Biopython code that builds the backbone (N, CA, C, O; Angstrom):
import numpy as np
from Bio.PDB.StructureBuilder import StructureBuilder

atoms = [
    (1, "MET", "N", (14.658, 3.705, 7.842)),
    (1, "MET", "CA", (14.224, 3.068, 6.624)),
    (1, "MET", "C", (14.835, 3.801, 5.423)),
    (1, "MET", "O", (14.967, 5.025, 5.425)),
    (2, "ASP", "N", (15.195, 3.043, 4.426)),
    (2, "ASP", "CA", (15.830, 3.605, 3.225)),
    (2, "ASP", "C", (14.832, 4.305, 2.299)),
    (2, "ASP", "O", (15.159, 5.301, 1.653)),
    (3, "TRP", "N", (13.622, 3.771, 2.248)),
    (3, "TRP", "CA", (12.613, 4.274, 1.328)),
    (3, "TRP", "C", (11.303, 4.547, 2.070)),
    (3, "TRP", "O", (10.969, 3.862, 3.037)),
    (4, "ASN", "N", (10.568, 5.560, 1.602)),
    (4, "ASN", "CA", (9.223, 5.839, 2.084)),
    (4, "ASN", "C", (8.257, 5.514, 0.956)),
    (4, "ASN", "O", (8.459, 5.931, -0.184)),
    (5, "LEU", "N", (7.208, 4.768, 1.278)),
    (5, "LEU", "CA", (6.187, 4.408, 0.312)),
    (5, "LEU", "C", (4.870, 5.027, 0.767)),
    (5, "LEU", "O", (4.311, 4.645, 1.795)),
    (6, "TYR", "N", (4.382, 5.993, -0.019)),
    (6, "TYR", "CA", (3.113, 6.654, 0.272)),
    (6, "TYR", "C", (2.057, 6.076, -0.671)),
    (6, "TYR", "O", (2.273, 5.997, -1.880)),
    (7, "ILE", "N", (0.920, 5.674, -0.115)),
    (7, "ILE", "CA", (-0.142, 5.117, -0.940)),
    (7, "ILE", "C", (-1.457, 5.817, -0.625)),
    (7, "ILE", "O", (-1.707, 6.233, 0.506)),
    (8, "ASP", "N", (-2.298, 5.938, -1.667)),
    (8, "ASP", "CA", (-3.604, 6.550, -1.474)),
    (8, "ASP", "C", (-4.560, 6.006, -2.524)),
    (8, "ASP", "O", (-4.192, 5.820, -3.684)),
    (9, "ASP", "N", (-5.780, 5.756, -2.104)),
    (9, "ASP", "CA", (-6.792, 5.232, -3.009)),
    (9, "ASP", "C", (-7.645, 6.352, -3.575)),
    (9, "ASP", "O", (-7.659, 7.471, -3.061)),
    (10, "SER", "N", (-8.347, 6.032, -4.630)),
    (10, "SER", "CA", (-9.338, 6.931, -5.212)),
    (10, "SER", "C", (-10.461, 6.050, -5.718)),
    (10, "SER", "O", (-10.281, 5.284, -6.665)),
    (11, "SER", "N", (-11.609, 6.158, -5.092)),
    (11, "SER", "CA", (-12.704, 5.269, -5.447)),
    (11, "SER", "C", (-14.032, 6.001, -5.346)),
    (11, "SER", "O", (-14.298, 6.699, -4.368)),
    (12, "ASN", "N", (-14.872, 5.831, -6.381)),
    (12, "ASN", "CA", (-16.234, 6.349, -6.340)),
    (12, "ASN", "C", (-17.141, 5.367, -7.076)),
    (12, "ASN", "O", (-16.695, 4.279, -7.443)),
    (13, "LYS", "N", (-18.383, 5.724, -7.295)),
    (13, "LYS", "CA", (-19.329, 4.788, -7.908)),
    (13, "LYS", "C", (-19.007, 4.477, -9.364)),
    (13, "LYS", "O", (-19.425, 3.440, -9.879)),
    (14, "ALA", "N", (-18.272, 5.356, -10.033)),
    (14, "ALA", "CA", (-18.021, 5.192, -11.460)),
    (14, "ALA", "C", (-16.679, 4.529, -11.777)),
    (14, "ALA", "O", (-16.580, 3.769, -12.741)),
    (15, "GLU", "N", (-15.658, 4.806, -10.985)),
    (15, "GLU", "CA", (-14.332, 4.256, -11.276)),
    (15, "GLU", "C", (-13.473, 4.254, -10.022)),
    (15, "GLU", "O", (-13.814, 4.867, -9.011)),
    (16, "SER", "N", (-12.353, 3.551, -10.111)),
    (16, "SER", "CA", (-11.444, 3.520, -8.966)),
    (16, "SER", "C", (-10.010, 3.469, -9.457)),
    (16, "SER", "O", (-9.725, 3.048, -10.578)),
    (17, "GLY", "N", (-9.121, 3.910, -8.588)),
    (17, "GLY", "CA", (-7.707, 3.941, -8.906)),
    (17, "GLY", "C", (-6.925, 4.224, -7.646)),
    (17, "GLY", "O", (-7.461, 4.191, -6.538)),
    (18, "ALA", "N", (-5.647, 4.504, -7.833)),
    (18, "ALA", "CA", (-4.795, 4.755, -6.679)),
    (18, "ALA", "C", (-3.531, 5.490, -7.114)),
    (18, "ALA", "O", (-3.195, 5.560, -8.296)),
    (19, "GLY", "N", (-2.856, 6.029, -6.124)),
    (19, "GLY", "CA", (-1.593, 6.702, -6.355)),
    (19, "GLY", "C", (-0.522, 6.147, -5.440)),
    (19, "GLY", "O", (-0.788, 5.770, -4.299)),
    (20, "VAL", "N", (0.693, 6.103, -5.959)),
    (20, "VAL", "CA", (1.841, 5.581, -5.220)),
    (20, "VAL", "C", (2.997, 6.552, -5.394)),
    (20, "VAL", "O", (3.281, 7.001, -6.505)),
    (21, "ILE", "N", (3.655, 6.868, -4.304)),
    (21, "ILE", "CA", (4.898, 7.638, -4.363)),
    (21, "ILE", "C", (5.943, 6.848, -3.584)),
    (21, "ILE", "O", (5.735, 6.504, -2.421)),
    (22, "LEU", "N", (7.057, 6.568, -4.231)),
    (22, "LEU", "CA", (8.178, 5.888, -3.603)),
    (22, "LEU", "C", (9.319, 6.887, -3.544)),
    (22, "LEU", "O", (9.763, 7.394, -4.574)),
    (23, "GLU", "N", (9.793, 7.170, -2.332)),
    (23, "GLU", "CA", (10.757, 8.243, -2.123)),
    (23, "GLU", "C", (11.943, 7.714, -1.336)),
    (23, "GLU", "O", (11.773, 7.061, -0.306)),
    (24, "ARG", "N", (13.129, 7.994, -1.817)),
    (24, "ARG", "CA", (14.351, 7.577, -1.134)),
    (24, "ARG", "C", (14.906, 8.730, -0.320)),
    (24, "ARG", "O", (14.698, 9.898, -0.650)),
    (25, "ASP", "N", (15.616, 8.389, 0.752)),
    (25, "ASP", "CA", (16.185, 9.417, 1.631)),
    (25, "ASP", "C", (17.007, 10.447, 0.869)),
    (25, "ASP", "O", (17.000, 11.627, 1.221)),
    (26, "GLN", "N", (17.717, 10.015, -0.170)),
    (26, "GLN", "CA", (18.575, 10.941, -0.921)),
    (26, "GLN", "C", (17.806, 11.824, -1.898)),
    (26, "GLN", "O", (18.415, 12.615, -2.618)),
    (27, "GLY", "N", (16.484, 11.703, -1.937)),
    (27, "GLY", "CA", (15.697, 12.592, -2.768)),
    (27, "GLY", "C", (15.114, 11.965, -4.019)),
    (27, "GLY", "O", (14.331, 12.617, -4.711)),
    (28, "THR", "N", (15.461, 10.735, -4.338)),
    (28, "THR", "CA", (14.878, 10.063, -5.493)),
    (28, "THR", "C", (13.386, 9.864, -5.248)),
    (28, "THR", "O", (12.980, 9.419, -4.175)),
    (29, "GLN", "N", (12.575, 10.196, -6.247)),
    (29, "GLN", "CA", (11.133, 10.038, -6.082)),
    (29, "GLN", "C", (10.544, 9.440, -7.348)),
    (29, "GLN", "O", (10.791, 9.920, -8.455)),
    (30, "LEU", "N", (9.763, 8.387, -7.164)),
    (30, "LEU", "CA", (9.054, 7.738, -8.260)),
    (30, "LEU", "C", (7.566, 7.837, -7.969)),
    (30, "LEU", "O", (7.135, 7.626, -6.835)),
    (31, "GLU", "N", (6.781, 8.158, -8.989)),
    (31, "GLU", "CA", (5.338, 8.271, -8.822)),
    (31, "GLU", "C", (4.645, 7.340, -9.795)),
    (31, "GLU", "O", (5.086, 7.153, -10.929)),
    (32, "LEU", "N", (3.547, 6.759, -9.326)),
    (32, "LEU", "CA", (2.783, 5.815, -10.129)),
    (32, "LEU", "C", (1.303, 6.090, -9.924)),
    (32, "LEU", "O", (0.832, 6.154, -8.789)),
    (33, "SER", "N", (0.572, 6.251, -11.010)),
    (33, "SER", "CA", (-0.883, 6.408, -10.942)),
    (33, "SER", "C", (-1.518, 5.154, -11.514)),
    (33, "SER", "O", (-1.105, 4.657, -12.561)),
    (34, "LEU", "N", (-2.523, 4.650, -10.820)),
    (34, "LEU", "CA", (-3.186, 3.420, -11.235)),
    (34, "LEU", "C", (-4.655, 3.693, -11.502)),
    (34, "LEU", "O", (-5.319, 4.385, -10.730)),
    (35, "ARG", "N", (-5.145, 3.159, -12.573)),
    (35, "ARG", "CA", (-6.579, 3.216, -12.872)),
    (35, "ARG", "C", (-7.029, 1.774, -13.053)),
    (35, "ARG", "O", (-6.507, 1.051, -13.902)),
    (36, "PHE", "N", (-7.982, 1.372, -12.265)),
    (36, "PHE", "CA", (-8.408, -0.016, -12.271)),
    (36, "PHE", "C", (-9.498, -0.255, -13.307)),
    (36, "PHE", "O", (-10.323, 0.620, -13.571)),
    (37, "GLU", "N", (-9.490, -1.430, -13.879)),
    (37, "GLU", "CA", (-10.507, -1.845, -14.838)),
    (37, "GLU", "C", (-11.724, -2.437, -14.118)),
    (37, "GLU", "O", (-12.618, -2.994, -14.754)),
    (38, "PHE", "N", (-11.748, -2.314, -12.814)),
    (38, "PHE", "CA", (-12.822, -2.867, -11.995)),
    (38, "PHE", "C", (-13.146, -1.869, -10.894)),
    (38, "PHE", "O", (-12.310, -1.042, -10.528)),
    (39, "LEU", "N", (-14.351, -1.950, -10.376)),
    (39, "LEU", "CA", (-14.720, -1.100, -9.248)),
    (39, "LEU", "C", (-14.176, -1.719, -7.971)),
    (39, "LEU", "O", (-14.261, -2.931, -7.772)),
    (40, "ALA", "N", (-13.631, -0.901, -7.127)),
    (40, "ALA", "CA", (-13.048, -1.375, -5.873)),
    (40, "ALA", "C", (-13.498, -0.469, -4.741)),
    (40, "ALA", "O", (-13.710, 0.729, -4.929)),
    (41, "SER", "N", (-13.638, -1.059, -3.567)),
    (41, "SER", "CA", (-13.912, -0.245, -2.384)),
    (41, "SER", "C", (-12.666, 0.575, -2.067)),
    (41, "SER", "O", (-11.597, 0.327, -2.625)),
    (42, "ASN", "N", (-12.802, 1.534, -1.186)),
    (42, "ASN", "CA", (-11.638, 2.334, -0.796)),
    (42, "ASN", "C", (-10.520, 1.456, -0.244)),
    (42, "ASN", "O", (-9.355, 1.653, -0.591)),
    (43, "ASN", "N", (-10.856, 0.491, 0.609)),
    (43, "ASN", "CA", (-9.826, -0.358, 1.199)),
    (43, "ASN", "C", (-9.205, -1.305, 0.176)),
    (43, "ASN", "O", (-8.006, -1.579, 0.236)),
    (44, "GLN", "N", (-10.007, -1.808, -0.763)),
    (44, "GLN", "CA", (-9.458, -2.643, -1.821)),
    (44, "GLN", "C", (-8.495, -1.832, -2.692)),
    (44, "GLN", "O", (-7.421, -2.312, -3.053)),
    (45, "ALA", "N", (-8.889, -0.601, -3.024)),
    (45, "ALA", "CA", (-8.021, 0.266, -3.822)),
    (45, "ALA", "C", (-6.735, 0.583, -3.065)),
    (45, "ALA", "O", (-5.667, 0.678, -3.671)),
    (46, "GLU", "N", (-6.827, 0.744, -1.761)),
    (46, "GLU", "CA", (-5.638, 1.013, -0.945)),
    (46, "GLU", "C", (-4.687, -0.188, -0.970)),
    (46, "GLU", "O", (-3.473, -0.020, -1.086)),
    (47, "TYR", "N", (-5.240, -1.395, -0.862)),
    (47, "TYR", "CA", (-4.412, -2.598, -0.966)),
    (47, "TYR", "C", (-3.795, -2.725, -2.356)),
    (47, "TYR", "O", (-2.630, -3.103, -2.478)),
    (48, "GLU", "N", (-4.549, -2.418, -3.395)),
    (48, "GLU", "CA", (-4.002, -2.471, -4.752)),
    (48, "GLU", "C", (-2.826, -1.492, -4.886)),
    (48, "GLU", "O", (-1.806, -1.821, -5.492)),
    (49, "ALA", "N", (-2.974, -0.304, -4.323)),
    (49, "ALA", "CA", (-1.881, 0.672, -4.348)),
    (49, "ALA", "C", (-0.673, 0.145, -3.586)),
    (49, "ALA", "O", (0.463, 0.284, -4.039)),
    (50, "LEU", "N", (-0.920, -0.455, -2.436)),
    (50, "LEU", "CA", (0.169, -0.990, -1.629)),
    (50, "LEU", "C", (0.902, -2.097, -2.373)),
    (50, "LEU", "O", (2.133, -2.120, -2.393)),
    (51, "LEU", "N", (0.166, -3.008, -2.980)),
    (51, "LEU", "CA", (0.808, -4.097, -3.714)),
    (51, "LEU", "C", (1.615, -3.576, -4.898)),
    (51, "LEU", "O", (2.709, -4.072, -5.168)),
    (52, "ALA", "N", (1.089, -2.585, -5.603)),
    (52, "ALA", "CA", (1.833, -1.973, -6.709)),
    (52, "ALA", "C", (3.084, -1.273, -6.190)),
    (52, "ALA", "O", (4.148, -1.356, -6.803)),
    (53, "GLY", "N", (2.954, -0.584, -5.059)),
    (53, "GLY", "CA", (4.106, 0.097, -4.468)),
    (53, "GLY", "C", (5.172, -0.875, -3.999)),
    (53, "GLY", "O", (6.364, -0.603, -4.144)),
    (54, "LEU", "N", (4.761, -2.003, -3.438)),
    (54, "LEU", "CA", (5.730, -3.015, -3.005)),
    (54, "LEU", "C", (6.468, -3.605, -4.199)),
    (54, "LEU", "O", (7.670, -3.862, -4.124)),
    (55, "LYS", "N", (5.754, -3.821, -5.296)),
    (55, "LYS", "CA", (6.392, -4.335, -6.516)),
    (55, "LYS", "C", (7.412, -3.321, -7.036)),
    (55, "LYS", "O", (8.530, -3.689, -7.394)),
    (56, "LEU", "N", (7.029, -2.060, -7.075)),
    (56, "LEU", "CA", (7.933, -1.007, -7.523)),
    (56, "LEU", "C", (9.161, -0.931, -6.616)),
    (56, "LEU", "O", (10.284, -0.790, -7.100)),
    (57, "ALA", "N", (8.953, -1.025, -5.321)),
    (57, "ALA", "CA", (10.057, -0.962, -4.364)),
    (57, "ALA", "C", (11.042, -2.121, -4.585)),
    (57, "ALA", "O", (12.256, -1.925, -4.524)),
    (58, "ARG", "N", (10.523, -3.308, -4.839)),
    (58, "ARG", "CA", (11.408, -4.449, -5.122)),
    (58, "ARG", "C", (12.182, -4.226, -6.408)),
    (58, "ARG", "O", (13.365, -4.559, -6.489)),
    (59, "GLU", "N", (11.522, -3.664, -7.419)),
    (59, "GLU", "CA", (12.165, -3.430, -8.717)),
    (59, "GLU", "C", (13.335, -2.461, -8.614)),
    (59, "GLU", "O", (14.296, -2.576, -9.375)),
    (60, "VAL", "N", (13.273, -1.513, -7.693)),
    (60, "VAL", "CA", (14.383, -0.562, -7.542)),
    (60, "VAL", "C", (15.384, -1.016, -6.482)),
    (60, "VAL", "O", (16.346, -0.305, -6.192)),
    (61, "GLY", "N", (15.162, -2.194, -5.903)),
    (61, "GLY", "CA", (16.118, -2.752, -4.954)),
    (61, "GLY", "C", (15.961, -2.281, -3.520)),
    (61, "GLY", "O", (16.900, -2.403, -2.733)),
    (62, "ALA", "N", (14.814, -1.752, -3.161)),
    (62, "ALA", "CA", (14.595, -1.308, -1.777)),
    (62, "ALA", "C", (14.648, -2.511, -0.842)),
    (62, "ALA", "O", (14.115, -3.576, -1.153)),
    (63, "GLN", "N", (15.288, -2.332, 0.291)),
    (63, "GLN", "CA", (15.387, -3.388, 1.288)),
    (63, "GLN", "C", (14.539, -3.099, 2.528)),
    (63, "GLN", "O", (13.989, -4.012, 3.143)),
    (64, "LYS", "N", (14.440, -1.821, 2.883)),
    (64, "LYS", "CA", (13.691, -1.405, 4.067)),
    (64, "LYS", "C", (12.734, -0.293, 3.675)),
    (64, "LYS", "O", (13.106, 0.655, 2.984)),
    (65, "LEU", "N", (11.495, -0.426, 4.129)),
    (65, "LEU", "CA", (10.442, 0.511, 3.738)),
    (65, "LEU", "C", (9.705, 1.080, 4.939)),
    (65, "LEU", "O", (9.456, 0.381, 5.921)),
    (66, "ALA", "N", (9.368, 2.333, 4.848)),
    (66, "ALA", "CA", (8.378, 2.939, 5.733)),
    (66, "ALA", "C", (7.155, 3.154, 4.857)),
    (66, "ALA", "O", (7.210, 3.908, 3.885)),
    (67, "ILE", "N", (6.052, 2.497, 5.193)),
    (67, "ILE", "CA", (4.830, 2.562, 4.408)),
    (67, "ILE", "C", (3.870, 3.506, 5.118)),
    (67, "ILE", "O", (3.591, 3.341, 6.306)),
    (68, "LEU", "N", (3.368, 4.491, 4.389)),
    (68, "LEU", "CA", (2.479, 5.498, 4.962)),
    (68, "LEU", "C", (1.163, 5.498, 4.199)),
    (68, "LEU", "O", (1.139, 5.659, 2.979)),
    (69, "SER", "N", (0.071, 5.316, 4.929)),
    (69, "SER", "CA", (-1.246, 5.199, 4.328)),
    (69, "SER", "C", (-2.271, 5.938, 5.173)),
    (69, "SER", "O", (-2.145, 6.015, 6.395)),
    (70, "ASP", "N", (-3.286, 6.480, 4.512)),
    (70, "ASP", "CA", (-4.354, 7.147, 5.258)),
    (70, "ASP", "C", (-5.486, 6.180, 5.612)),
    (70, "ASP", "O", (-6.500, 6.600, 6.170)),
    (71, "SER", "N", (-5.328, 4.902, 5.299)),
    (71, "SER", "CA", (-6.350, 3.911, 5.617)),
    (71, "SER", "C", (-6.047, 3.244, 6.956)),
    (71, "SER", "O", (-5.120, 2.441, 7.068)),
    (72, "GLN", "N", (-6.831, 3.584, 7.953)),
    (72, "GLN", "CA", (-6.646, 2.963, 9.257)),
    (72, "GLN", "C", (-6.963, 1.470, 9.198)),
    (72, "GLN", "O", (-6.330, 0.675, 9.892)),
    (73, "VAL", "N", (-7.928, 1.090, 8.381)),
    (73, "VAL", "CA", (-8.288, -0.323, 8.254)),
    (73, "VAL", "C", (-7.105, -1.119, 7.711)),
    (73, "VAL", "O", (-6.724, -2.134, 8.293)),
    (74, "VAL", "N", (-6.525, -0.671, 6.611)),
    (74, "VAL", "CA", (-5.418, -1.402, 5.985)),
    (74, "VAL", "C", (-4.201, -1.439, 6.901)),
    (74, "VAL", "O", (-3.614, -2.503, 7.101)),
    (75, "THR", "N", (-3.815, -0.302, 7.458)),
    (75, "THR", "CA", (-2.625, -0.304, 8.322)),
    (75, "THR", "C", (-2.853, -1.166, 9.556)),
    (75, "THR", "O", (-1.946, -1.876, 9.989)),
    (76, "SER", "N", (-4.042, -1.114, 10.122)),
    (76, "SER", "CA", (-4.330, -1.909, 11.321)),
    (76, "SER", "C", (-4.412, -3.399, 11.013)),
    (76, "SER", "O", (-4.026, -4.222, 11.843)),
    (77, "GLN", "N", (-4.910, -3.756, 9.833)),
    (77, "GLN", "CA", (-4.925, -5.176, 9.458)),
    (77, "GLN", "C", (-3.506, -5.707, 9.293)),
    (77, "GLN", "O", (-3.206, -6.816, 9.733)),
    (78, "ILE", "N", (-2.650, -4.943, 8.677)),
    (78, "ILE", "CA", (-1.267, -5.388, 8.485)),
    (78, "ILE", "C", (-0.542, -5.481, 9.819)),
    (78, "ILE", "O", (0.231, -6.413, 10.039)),
    (79, "GLU", "N", (-0.783, -4.520, 10.714)),
    (79, "GLU", "CA", (-0.172, -4.560, 12.045)),
    (79, "GLU", "C", (-0.724, -5.696, 12.901)),
    (79, "GLU", "O", (-0.066, -6.148, 13.838)),
    (80, "GLY", "N", (-1.927, -6.154, 12.578)),
    (80, "GLY", "CA", (-2.540, -7.238, 13.331)),
    (80, "GLY", "C", (-3.529, -6.801, 14.387)),
    (80, "GLY", "O", (-4.065, -7.641, 15.109)),
    (81, "SER", "N", (-3.788, -5.506, 14.498)),
    (81, "SER", "CA", (-4.738, -5.040, 15.503)),
    (81, "SER", "C", (-6.189, -5.093, 15.005)),
    (81, "SER", "O", (-7.114, -5.031, 15.814)),
    (82, "TYR", "N", (-6.404, -5.208, 13.680)),
    (82, "TYR", "CA", (-7.729, -5.432, 13.099)),
    (82, "TYR", "C", (-7.683, -6.762, 12.356)),
    (82, "TYR", "O", (-6.650, -7.134, 11.799)),
    (83, "GLN", "N", (-8.783, -7.463, 12.351)),
    (83, "GLN", "CA", (-8.892, -8.688, 11.574)),
    (83, "GLN", "C", (-9.515, -8.378, 10.220)),
    (83, "GLN", "O", (-10.326, -7.462, 10.088)),
    (84, "ALA", "N", (-9.121, -9.155, 9.220)),
    (84, "ALA", "CA", (-9.757, -9.073, 7.908)),
    (84, "ALA", "C", (-10.832, -10.152, 7.883)),
    (84, "ALA", "O", (-10.525, -11.333, 7.719)),
    (85, "LYS", "N", (-12.082, -9.754, 8.045)),
    (85, "LYS", "CA", (-13.177, -10.719, 8.131)),
    (85, "LYS", "C", (-13.756, -11.053, 6.762)),
    (85, "LYS", "O", (-14.159, -12.191, 6.524)),
    (86, "ASP", "N", (-13.800, -10.089, 5.874)),
    (86, "ASP", "CA", (-14.297, -10.289, 4.524)),
    (86, "ASP", "C", (-13.295, -11.133, 3.733)),
    (86, "ASP", "O", (-12.089, -10.916, 3.850)),
    (87, "SER", "N", (-13.764, -12.081, 2.939)),
    (87, "SER", "CA", (-12.858, -12.991, 2.224)),
    (87, "SER", "C", (-11.954, -12.247, 1.234)),
    (87, "SER", "O", (-10.790, -12.611, 1.064)),
    (88, "THR", "N", (-12.480, -11.218, 0.588)),
    (88, "THR", "CA", (-11.657, -10.447, -0.349)),
    (88, "THR", "C", (-10.552, -9.704, 0.393)),
    (88, "THR", "O", (-9.401, -9.694, -0.043)),
    (89, "MET", "N", (-10.906, -9.085, 1.510)),
    (89, "MET", "CA", (-9.895, -8.357, 2.288)),
    (89, "MET", "C", (-8.855, -9.320, 2.854)),
    (89, "MET", "O", (-7.675, -8.978, 2.940)),
    (90, "LYS", "N", (-9.279, -10.508, 3.237)),
    (90, "LYS", "CA", (-8.351, -11.520, 3.752)),
    (90, "LYS", "C", (-7.343, -11.898, 2.672)),
    (90, "LYS", "O", (-6.157, -12.058, 2.961)),
    (91, "LYS", "N", (-7.803, -12.040, 1.434)),
    (91, "LYS", "CA", (-6.896, -12.358, 0.323)),
    (91, "LYS", "C", (-5.888, -11.234, 0.105)),
    (91, "LYS", "O", (-4.700, -11.482, -0.098)),
    (92, "TYR", "N", (-6.379, -9.986, 0.149)),
    (92, "TYR", "CA", (-5.466, -8.845, 0.007)),
    (92, "TYR", "C", (-4.436, -8.839, 1.131)),
    (92, "TYR", "O", (-3.248, -8.630, 0.887)),
    (93, "LEU", "N", (-4.886, -9.067, 2.352)),
    (93, "LEU", "CA", (-3.980, -9.065, 3.496)),
    (93, "LEU", "C", (-2.939, -10.170, 3.367)),
    (93, "LEU", "O", (-1.753, -9.933, 3.593)),
    (94, "ASP", "N", (-3.371, -11.369, 3.008)),
    (94, "ASP", "CA", (-2.431, -12.487, 2.851)),
    (94, "ASP", "C", (-1.393, -12.202, 1.768)),
    (94, "ASP", "O", (-0.203, -12.455, 1.956)),
    (95, "LYS", "N", (-1.855, -11.673, 0.632)),
    (95, "LYS", "CA", (-0.933, -11.365, -0.465)),
    (95, "LYS", "C", (0.052, -10.273, -0.051)),
    (95, "LYS", "O", (1.235, -10.341, -0.384)),
    (96, "THR", "N", (-0.435, -9.273, 0.669)),
    (96, "THR", "CA", (0.433, -8.191, 1.137)),
    (96, "THR", "C", (1.484, -8.709, 2.106)),
    (96, "THR", "O", (2.662, -8.376, 1.979)),
    (97, "ARG", "N", (1.072, -9.515, 3.065)),
    (97, "ARG", "CA", (2.034, -10.075, 4.030)),
    (97, "ARG", "C", (3.085, -10.929, 3.335)),
    (97, "ARG", "O", (4.253, -10.918, 3.722)),
    (98, "GLU", "N", (2.671, -11.670, 2.307)),
    (98, "GLU", "CA", (3.617, -12.485, 1.536)),
    (98, "GLU", "C", (4.659, -11.590, 0.856)),
    (98, "GLU", "O", (5.848, -11.911, 0.854)),
    (99, "GLN", "N", (4.215, -10.471, 0.283)),
    (99, "GLN", "CA", (5.138, -9.552, -0.382)),
    (99, "GLN", "C", (6.053, -8.836, 0.614)),
    (99, "GLN", "O", (7.215, -8.568, 0.309)),
    (100, "LEU", "N", (5.537, -8.531, 1.787)),
    (100, "LEU", "CA", (6.349, -7.846, 2.803)),
    (100, "LEU", "C", (7.500, -8.720, 3.298)),
    (100, "LEU", "O", (8.523, -8.200, 3.743)),
    (101, "LYS", "N", (7.343, -10.029, 3.227)),
    (101, "LYS", "CA", (8.410, -10.948, 3.639)),
    (101, "LYS", "C", (9.649, -10.818, 2.765)),
    (101, "LYS", "O", (10.729, -11.251, 3.167)),
    (102, "LYS", "N", (9.518, -10.234, 1.584)),
    (102, "LYS", "CA", (10.629, -10.103, 0.648)),
    (102, "LYS", "C", (11.550, -8.931, 0.991)),
    (102, "LYS", "O", (12.580, -8.740, 0.344)),
    (103, "PHE", "N", (11.182, -8.151, 2.004)),
    (103, "PHE", "CA", (11.991, -7.006, 2.426)),
    (103, "PHE", "C", (12.719, -7.339, 3.725)),
    (103, "PHE", "O", (12.252, -8.153, 4.522)),
    (104, "MET", "N", (13.861, -6.703, 3.924)),
    (104, "MET", "CA", (14.622, -6.914, 5.155)),
    (104, "MET", "C", (13.900, -6.311, 6.361)),
    (104, "MET", "O", (14.061, -6.787, 7.485)),
    (105, "GLY", "N", (13.124, -5.288, 6.134)),
    (105, "GLY", "CA", (12.389, -4.662, 7.220)),
    (105, "GLY", "C", (11.387, -3.663, 6.675)),
    (105, "GLY", "O", (11.546, -3.125, 5.579)),
    (106, "TYR", "N", (10.356, -3.430, 7.465)),
    (106, "TYR", "CA", (9.363, -2.430, 7.094)),
    (106, "TYR", "C", (8.658, -1.947, 8.360)),
    (106, "TYR", "O", (8.646, -2.619, 9.391)),
    (107, "GLU", "N", (8.086, -0.785, 8.243)),
    (107, "GLU", "CA", (7.173, -0.283, 9.263)),
    (107, "GLU", "C", (6.002, 0.311, 8.503)),
    (107, "GLU", "O", (6.158, 0.825, 7.396)),
    (108, "ILE", "N", (4.841, 0.234, 9.103)),
    (108, "ILE", "CA", (3.651, 0.791, 8.478)),
    (108, "ILE", "C", (3.012, 1.781, 9.446)),
    (108, "ILE", "O", (2.848, 1.509, 10.636)),
    (109, "ARG", "N", (2.658, 2.936, 8.893)),
    (109, "ARG", "CA", (2.088, 3.987, 9.729)),
    (109, "ARG", "C", (0.824, 4.532, 9.092)),
    (109, "ARG", "O", (0.743, 4.740, 7.882)),
    (110, "HIS", "N", (-0.157, 4.755, 9.951)),
    (110, "HIS", "CA", (-1.382, 5.429, 9.527)),
    (110, "HIS", "C", (-1.136, 6.928, 9.609)),
    (110, "HIS", "O", (-0.723, 7.439, 10.650)),
    (111, "ILE", "N", (-1.388, 7.626, 8.518)),
    (111, "ILE", "CA", (-1.301, 9.079, 8.532)),
    (111, "ILE", "C", (-2.701, 9.623, 8.234)),
    (111, "ILE", "O", (-3.294, 9.262, 7.218)),
    (112, "PRO", "N", (-3.226, 10.466, 9.083)),
    (112, "PRO", "CA", (-4.589, 10.967, 8.882)),
    (112, "PRO", "C", (-4.730, 11.677, 7.537)),
    (112, "PRO", "O", (-3.823, 12.374, 7.083)),
    (113, "TRP", "N", (-5.885, 11.480, 6.918)),
    (113, "TRP", "CA", (-6.173, 12.124, 5.652)),
    (113, "TRP", "C", (-6.464, 13.594, 5.900)),
    (113, "TRP", "O", (-7.284, 13.943, 6.749)),
    (114, "GLU", "N", (-5.790, 14.442, 5.156)),
    (114, "GLU", "CA", (-6.010, 15.883, 5.275)),
    (114, "GLU", "C", (-5.849, 16.562, 3.953)),
    (114, "GLU", "O", (-5.999, 17.781, 3.862)),
]
sb = StructureBuilder()
sb.init_structure("model")
sb.init_model(0)
sb.init_chain("A")
sb.init_seg("    ")
for serial, (resi, resn, name, xyz) in enumerate(atoms, 1):
    if name == "N":
        sb.init_residue(resn, " ", resi, " ")
    sb.init_atom(name, np.array(xyz, "f"), 0.0, 1.0, " ", f" {name:<3s}", serial, name[0])
structure = sb.get_structure()
């Protein structure tokens, strides 16, 4: 993969946000911090980070992505091994899959939170 996309959520009772790092094999690194105007669950914030990261990746011309996330729910839903039963999560999943079609290739990996 040409680019690595690292995403992470930040959510508590008072506010929510996310972080995105887009890194190219040659060492180029772009960082994006997001603060949401709405409260989001951890998984919703993770999807918001992913969608922002995918937009950033398209803007810089990335064709192939390795997506790394500490959310087992999000990575498993995208891989198809978990279903999105909640209507909000289903919308996030559908929108994410639509955006992923714009890339020549991608892989998504769960990385344990540490």
